[in-house]
N, C-alpha and C positions, 0 to 999 in steps of 0.2 A: 631516288638517288640511284645512279648507275653503280652496281656493286663492284664492277671492275676498277672504275675510277676510285672509289672509296678505298678498295684494297691497295691501290698503288699509293695513294697518299699516306695511308697508314705506314706501309713499307718504307716510303721515303722519309717521312718525317720522324718516325719513331724507331727506325732501324738502329741497332747498337753497333753500327759500323759506318765508317765515313763513306759517303757516296758523292762523287764528283762528275758532272757532265761537261764535256768540252766539245768544241767543233773540231774539225779536221786540221784547223790552223793553231790548235792548242789553246784557244781562247776559253776561259772559263765561262760557262753558261748558267749552270745551277750548281749548288752545294746544299746538302741536307743540314739539318741542325747539329747532328752529332759531329760531322766534319768540321763545321764552324767552331764548335767547342774544342775540338781537337787542336785546331791550329790557332785559335784566338782571334780570328777575323769575324766581321760582320759580313753579310751577304753582299751589301753594298761595296764593301772594300775589295772583295774578290771578283765581283762580276767585271767581264771584259779584260781582266789581267790574264797574262799568259800562265800557263800551269807550272812554268818553270819558277814561279814566285814562291811555290811551295817545296822546292828542291834546293839543297845546299848548293852554294856557288861552285864548289869543287866538282859537282856532277852535272850542273845545269847545262853546260856547253855540250856535253856528250848526250843529253837526253833529247835535244832537238833532233839529232840524227836518229836516235832509237824511234821518236815520234814519227819522222818521215818514213822510216821503213815500215812501221806498223800500218800507216795510212795506205801504203802501196799494196800490203798483204794483210788486210784486216781479217781477224778471227778472234774468237773468244778464248782466252788463255789466262792461266796464272802467271804472274810476272815475277822474276827474280828467285826461282827455286834454286837453292844452293847458293844464293848470293845474299850479302848483306845490304839492305836498302834502307836509307834514312830520309826523313822528311824534315822540313824547317818550319817552325812555328813563326808567328808574327814577331815574337820577341827575340828571334834569332836562335833560340834553343833547338836542338835536334832530338829526334827520337826514332828508334827502329821500326820499320813497317813491313807489311806484306801487301801487295797490290795485285788485284786481278783486273783484266781489261775485257771489255766487251764493246761491240759496235752495232748500231741499229740505224735504219734509214727511215726518214719521215719525208712528207712532201716538202718540208723546209730544208732537207739536205740530210747528210749522214753525221752522226754524233758518236763520240766515244764515251762510255760509262766506265768509271773506275772505282773500284771498292777498296778502301784504305783500311787497313787494320793495324792498330797500335800493338806491337808484340813486346812492349817493354817488360811486361810481367813474365812472359814466357822466356825472355832472354835471361831475366834474373833467375828463374827456376832452373833453366839449363846450367847456369854458373853455379848454382847452389848444389846441383846434382854432380857436377864435376868435383866440387869441393868435397861432397860426401864420399865419392868414390876414392879420392886421394886419401881421405882420412881412414877409410876402411882399409886401403892398401897399406898405409903406415902402421895401422894397428896390426895387420897380419905380419908385416916385417918385424915389428917389435915382439910379437908373439913368438915368431919363428926364431929370432935371436935368443929369446928366453929359453925356449925348448932345446936349442942346440947346446946351450951351456948346461942345462939340466942333464942332457944325454951324456956329456963328458963326465959329469959327476956321478951318475948313477946308470951305469951300463945295464944293469939288470932290468931297468925300466925302458929300455930303448923301444921295444915292440909297442907298449902302450902310448909312449910319446909320439912315435910316428903315426899311429892310428888317429890320435887326436888332431895332430897337424893336418893330416889328410882330410879329416871331417871339416876342419876349420876352412881349408882351402876350398873344399866342395861348397860349403854354405856361403862363403864370399863370392864364388863363381856364380852360384845360383841367384845371389842377391844382385850381382852386376848384370847378369843376364835379365832379370826382372826389370831393373832400372833402364836397361837399354831398350827393352820392349816397350815400357811406358814412354819413354822419350821418343822412340820411332813412332808410336801411336799418336802422340801429340803432333809431331810434325807431319805424319802422313795424313792424318785426319783433317788437319788444317788445310792442306793442299787439296785433297780428294774431295772434301765437302764444298770447297769454295766454287768449283766449275759448275756443279749442278745448281747450287743456290744462285749463283749469278744468271743461270738460264731461267730459273723461276722468277727472279726479280724483272729480268729484261722482258720475258714473255708476259708477265702481268702487266707491264707498262704498255706493251704493244697491244695487248687485248683492249686496253682502255681507249686506244686510238681507233680501233675498228668498230664504229657505232652504227654503220648502215647495215641493213638487212642482208644485201647482197654480199657482204664481207664475212659471212658466216664461215666459209671455208678457212679463211685466214684465222679466224678466231678458234675454230677447232684445231688447226695445226699447232697453235701456240699452247692450247689446253693440253694436247697430247705431249708437247714438250715437257710441260710441268709434270704431268703424271710419269713420264719416263724418268725424269730427274728425281722425283721422290721415290720411285722404285729403286733407282741406283743408289740413293743415300741409304735406303733400308738394306740393300745387299752389302754395302761397305760396312755398315754397322754390324751386321750379322757376322761378317768374316772376322771383324776385330774381336767380337764376343766369343766366337768359336776358338780363336787362338788363345785368348785369355783363359778360357776353361781347360784347353789342352795343357798349357803351361803350368796350371795349378793342379793338374791331375783329376779334374772334375768331370771328365767324360768317361761314362761307364757303359760298357756293353750290355745290352739287354736282348739276349737271342730269343727268337721265337720261330715257329715253323711258318714260313712265308712262301708265297708263290712267286718266284723270281721273274718269271715271264710276265705276270700280271703287273708288278711294280714297275718293271722297265717299260712296258707298253703304256701305262698310265702317265709315266713321266715324259715319255716322247710326246704324247698328246698335250700334256700341260705346257710344253715349250713350243707348241705349233705356232703360237701368236708371234714368237721371236724369230721365226724363220725369215730369212731375206727373200727377195723376189726369186721364185722358181727353185728355191732350196728344197731337197728331199731327204727324209730321214727314213732308211729302211731298217726294219728290226727282224731278226730271226733267232729262235730258240731251238735247241736240240737237247734230247735227253729229258730226265725227270725234272719238272720245274720246281719241285718243293726243295726247300733247304732251311737249315737251322742257322738264322743270321739276325742281326739287328736291323729291322726294317728301315728305321730312321737314318741310320748312318749310311746304309746302302743306297737309299734314295738321294741323300746329299751328295754322295760320290757320283752317282750317274747324272744328277742335275748339273753339277759343276763341269764335269767332263763334256756333256752335251752342249751346255752354254757356251763353253770355250770353242767348241767345234763350229757351232753356228756364228759366233762372233769373228772368228779368225778365218772363216771360209768365204769365198765370193759368192755372188748371186748365181743361181743356177747349178750350183754344185750338189754332189750327193754325199751324205753321212750315212755310214754304215754301222750298225750295231748288232753284235752276235753274242749269244750267251750259250753256253754248253755245260752240261752237268755230266761228269764221268766219275763214277764211283764216289769218293769223298772229296771231290775236287770240283770247284766251280770256276770257269774261265769266262771272262767278259772282255770283249774287244770292241773298242769305239775308234773308228777310223773316219778322217776327214780328207778334204782336198784343198786344205787351206795354205797358209803362208809356210809352214814347215818350221822346224827349229834346228839351229846349228849345233854341230857336235860340242862346241865350247859352252853353249847355253844349256845343253842337256845335262852337263855335269853339275849345274847348280839349279836345276829346274824345280826341285821340291824344297828349296830352302825358303825361309821366311823372307818376304818383301822382294823376291827376286823377280825381275821382268826381262823378257828376251830383248835383245838389241833392236830386233826388227818389229817390236810392237810398242815402242815407247810412246807413240802418238795415239794409242787406243786406251780408253779409260780402264783402270784396273788398280788393284792393291797389291798385287804380287803375293797374296795370301792363299788363294783358292788351291793351287796344287799342293801347297804345304798341308793344308787341311786334309785334302783328299789322301795324302800318303800317310798322314797320322791316323785317319779313321781306317784306312786299309790295314795298317799295322795293328791296330787295336783288334780287329776281327781276324787275326791270324792269317793275314794275306800279304801279298807284295804286288808292286806295280812296276811295270816297265814302259819305256817309251821308245818307239822307233819312228825316225823322222829324217827327212832331208829337206833343206831349204827349197821352197818352190814346188815340193812334191807331196805335201800333205803330212798328217801326223797319225800314228796309231798308238793308243794306250792299251795295254794288256794288263788286267787284273786277274790274279789267281788266288782263290781262297781254299783253305783246308776246312771242309765242312764237318763239324762234330756230329756224332750220332745221337747225343742227348745233351741237355743243357749242363 
């Protein structure tokens, strides 16, 4: 049995997400068992019907226009980010959904594949989270009122009361920040995971279609797309895990005597495969190479900044890396010839989940530079950004090097 075909059948028939295939006219061609259960139809009832059958009447007429625009400019994308989308079951009931779209071509024509995810439980969780925040805020308001009354009765205890009130507010703010981080994680992960997963599914399907030996280049192309998507998922998950550890105070600096030049040189070599066509990375070090630093945190910082330089720079561009040890100070500069960053965006560059206005169409979580800034701070350093839109970007890291652990 062909392994690729077997793999697609398993993905299609046993996926825990609804999968719908239509032609460019919006006619339903295939629906997997999970989607049929979601909507309460049989395969025979859906086959040949317009996709608008699954959309509430109040949205159906607008959907035809959306479908036509997608067919004129087809591309894989998540649908409805920041919007409330709803689907309609056979019995007329509605439920909230998230939808990702992809397109692929076969000898029989071009088709659109939609991945439909029922987010009813997530909506309920978000509502419950809002109610919890409101309840916490009410508790703080009640507690504050009680403390204010006590202050009036016992002036001698004013300092203690204010201290307790401040601690309570800080605890509430921390709780709200953690709840916000969890909520953003759920929303971000849902969207960021969907695109590479859609690529894996569509590439797995297309591999099954290339059966002739002379079609090996096409198979290899889609295999590479699958590998790249899995690596992207790993990077996204690592970013989320790192932010979680930072927020919980579980990142500890473990200094050791390292050779900065060796670490940066090896990191440059590791990223060689990511280079775009004719991209060059030049590295130069001056001064004593040894320094007392955490090697893991330093390597993560260099990996992130160099990966960004590669990702946001064009083919044929040069990326320059300089490191210099002067006394108790280590300075590292990473400069590219990429898109550049506006002054407005630079003000928010190291915030969680922030992404520049000119890179919204490039994959990313908006967490990388936030993690870099936190790791730099943990190692008694600071980071600066110098950039102009269209003229590249330079990051300057300055560390104070201790003489002993």
